[in-house]
N, C-alpha and C positions, 0 to 999 in steps of 0.2 A: 600432832601430825594430821594433816588434812586427809580426810577419808573420802574415797571415791569408790564407786561400784562399776565394774565392767561386766556387761551382760552379753554373754556369748563368748565362747572360748576358741572360735575359729581363727583364721589367719589375721583378721583385723583386731579381734578382741585380745589375742595374745600379744600383738604388737602394741596396743594401747596399754596393756599391763606393764610392758617394759617402759614405755614413756612415763607413766605416772610413778612407778616404783623407783625408777632411776632419779626422778626429781624429788624424792623423799616422801611421796604420798603413801598412805596406807591403801591397799587395793583389795577389795573383796571381788573375787572372780567366780561367776556362776554361769552355768549353761543348763538349758532344759534337758540336755542329754548328758548325764553325769560322766559317761565314758569319754566325753570329749575334753574333760578338764586335765587329766594326767598328761596326755600328749601335748597339751598347751604348756603345762609346767615344764615338761622335758625340753620343749623347744626353747623356752625362756632361759632355762639353765644352760643350754648349749650356746645361746647367743651372748649372754652376759660376759663371759671371759673374752670373747672376740672384741666386744665393745671396750672392755677395759684395756686390752692390748693396743687399741687404736686411739686411746685417750678420750673416749666418749663416755666414760663411766668414772665418776669421782670416787665413789665408794667401792668397797670390795663386793664381788658378785654375790657372795653369801649374804651380806647385809641387805643388798637390794632384793634378793630372792625372799628374804624373811619378811619383807613388807607385803608380799602377795599372799593372800589368804583364800584358799578355795573354800566355798561355802555350799551347803546342801540345798538351800531354798532361796527363792527370790526375796522373800522377806528378810532372810539373814543378810543378803547382799545389800539391801537398801536401808537397813536399820539405822545406821549412823552416817550414811553417805550424804555429803553436801553437793555432790556432782555425780551424775549417772551417765555412762556412755553405753548406748545400746548398739549391738552389732549383729542383729538377726538377719534372716534372709531378706532379699530385696523384693518383698511381697507386701503390699498394703494389707492384705487379708490377715497376715501374721502380725504386723506392726500395730494395727488398731487394738486388738485385745491386749497385746503386750503392754502398750503404753497406758491403756486403761488400768491394768493391774499395777503398773509402776506408779501411776498417779495416785492410786488408792493406798499403796504401801509406803511410799517414800515420805520422808519428813517434808512438811509444807514448804520449807525454804530451799529444797534441793532442786537444782537444775536438772532437767531430763533432756538429754541430747541423743541424737541418732547419728550413726556413721554413714547412713545411706548415701549412695553415690549419685542418686538422681531423683528420688521421691521427695517432693516438697513436704515440709512439716505439716502444712494444712491438710494434707491427704489422710493423716492418721491421728491428728490431735484436736480436730474441730469440736468434737463432743465432750471434751474433757473439762472437768471442773477446774483443774489447774493448768489449762492450756497456755496461759500467759508465761509459764516457766519452761515451755517446750520449744525446741528448735533443732536444727541440724548442725552438727559439727563434723563436716566432711573432711577426712584426712586424705593424704596422698600415700599410696602403698609403696613401701612399708613406713608407717608414721614414725617409728623409732629411728629411721635414717633420713627421712624427708620431713622436715618440720612444719610445712605449710598446712594450715587447717582453715577451711572455709566455714565461717559462721553464717548460717542462713536462717533467719527467723521467719516464722509464719506471720501473716498480717496482724495477728493478735498477740504475738510475743512481746512481753514487756521489755522496754529499753534497758531496764536494770538487769534483766536476764542476759541480754546480749553483752552488756558491760561486764557482768560477773564471769561469763564464759570466756571472754577475751582475757580477763585477768587470770583465770585458772589456767588457760592455755599458755599464757606467758610465764606463769609460775612453773609450769611443767616443761618449759624449754621449747615450746612450739612457737610458730609464727602465725598469729591469727589474721585473717582477712575477712572483713564483713561484706557479705552480699546484701545490699540494702533492701531488695525486694525479691519475691519468689520469681524464678525464671527456670525454664526447662534446662537441666544440666548444670544449674548454678553458674558459676563463671569459669572455673578452671576447665571443666569438661567442654565448655563452648570454645575456649581457646584451643584446647587439644583437638576438638572436633573440626575446627576451621583448618588446622594444619593437616589432619588426616584426610579431610575431604579433597584438598588440593593435591596431596600426595597420591591418593588413589586416582585422581584425574590424570596427573602427569604420567603415571604408569599405564593407565587405560588408553591414553592417547599416544603411547609409545614415544614419549618425549625423553624418558630416562629409565634406566633399569632400576628394579627394586634395590639392589645393592648400592648403586650410586646415589639413589635418593636418600637412603639412610646415611650415607657419607656426608651429604649436604648438611644434615643436622648435627651429627655427632662430631664432625671435624670443622663445622662452620658455625651455623647459628647457635648450636648448643654450647660452644665454648664461651660465647658472650653471655648467653642466657643463664649460665650457671652462677653468675654473680651480678647480673643486672637484668631488668625487665625490658620489654620492647620499647616503652616510651623513653626510658633513659638511654637506650641504645641509639634511637634516631636523634635524640637531643645532642648526643656526642658525635654524631656522624655528619654534621654540617656546621660550618663556621659560625653561623648565626643561631644555632640551636634548633629546637623542634620546629618552630615556625619556618625557618629557613629550609629545613629538610622537606617540609610539606609543600613549600613553594616550588622547590626544585623538582620533586618527584611525585607530587600530587596527581598530575595528569597521567603519568605512567600507572600509578596504582588504581586510578579511576578506570583506565582502559582494561587492566587486569581483572578488576572486580566485575566488570560488565561481562567478562568471559567465564566467570565462575558460577555458572548455572548449576543447580542441583544435579547430582549424579548418583544413580542407584548403585549400591554395592551388590551387584547380581552375582549369581553362583560362579559365572565364568571368570569375573574379575577377582573375586575372593579366592577362587581355586588357583589362579595364576600367582597371586601373591603368597598363598599358602605353599605352593610348590617351590617358589623362590626361597622362602624362609627354611623349608625342610632341606633344600639343597645346601644352604649355608649352615644349618644346624639340625642334625637328625633329632627326631623326637626324643630318643632315649638320652640325649645330651642336654635337654632343657633344664633339668634340675642342677646339672653342673654349671651351666651358664647363669642360672638364677643365683647360685651361690657366689659366682664370680662377680655378678652385678652388685650384690650386697656388699662384697668386700671393697669394690671400687667406690660405692656410695660411702662406706665408712671412711675411706681414705679422703674422699672429697670433703665430706662433712668435717673431718678432723682438720683438714687444711683450711677450710673456710672459717672454722672456729678460731684459728690463730691469726687471722688477718684483720686489718682495720675495716671498719664499716664502709 
């Protein structure tokens, strides 16, 4: 059984534990705050039967749960792990000493990966003796329902480390995508950021309401994007493929891009969008809607798993 360590038992750490245990890995789960571990185990125990019901769990929940082992110390977690997934706070000042300790305690051939959403690996691994085995493996939340993982190496990360991480993620049932060089926000957040920037602008300029803007994506773009990417989308949207599409619509997109100047998300605009969301969904209903979202993601993932590539 491949042994991995999950460092941090918060929302992302517990989700990673499901990913690895579901795929047959042995998981050592550790958190610097011991009281955080039991709620994580409770969360996992509640999710596994739902995954089983939706056809997203091959083994029985009890068998998967048995692969997750809470441990008392960081050394215990790292002892025999060949791969380490760190899920600490998004603060460089915390990651630097944590990675230094992991580099000291982990076996020499173990990959040390961070789940950070935007901090480049170079910011917290530069001074490490084993910096060549460090990188970012950025998941999409929740990773046990959304399989994409961005593999983001530092300038000094060994190519073999990237290859091993991709292989481990594939073995775990995830879909790795390598970001070849460090860039703010990696790649996924930059794509999301581009859409959010224009969404905020369209509302700020009173082009469309917040509710109708969400409808554009969930009933329009999102339907195609749930099973193909933007490049494949435009390749199929013109008789001659991608080049034909660019020839037909390139001038329109150039005109639109010229109008897409940076827009500050000031308090007035954020307040307008916040008010619109709370009118649609009262704050006390957010947990209910989050649970609904996860059930829909389970159903979509189960559907996609049964379809041809």
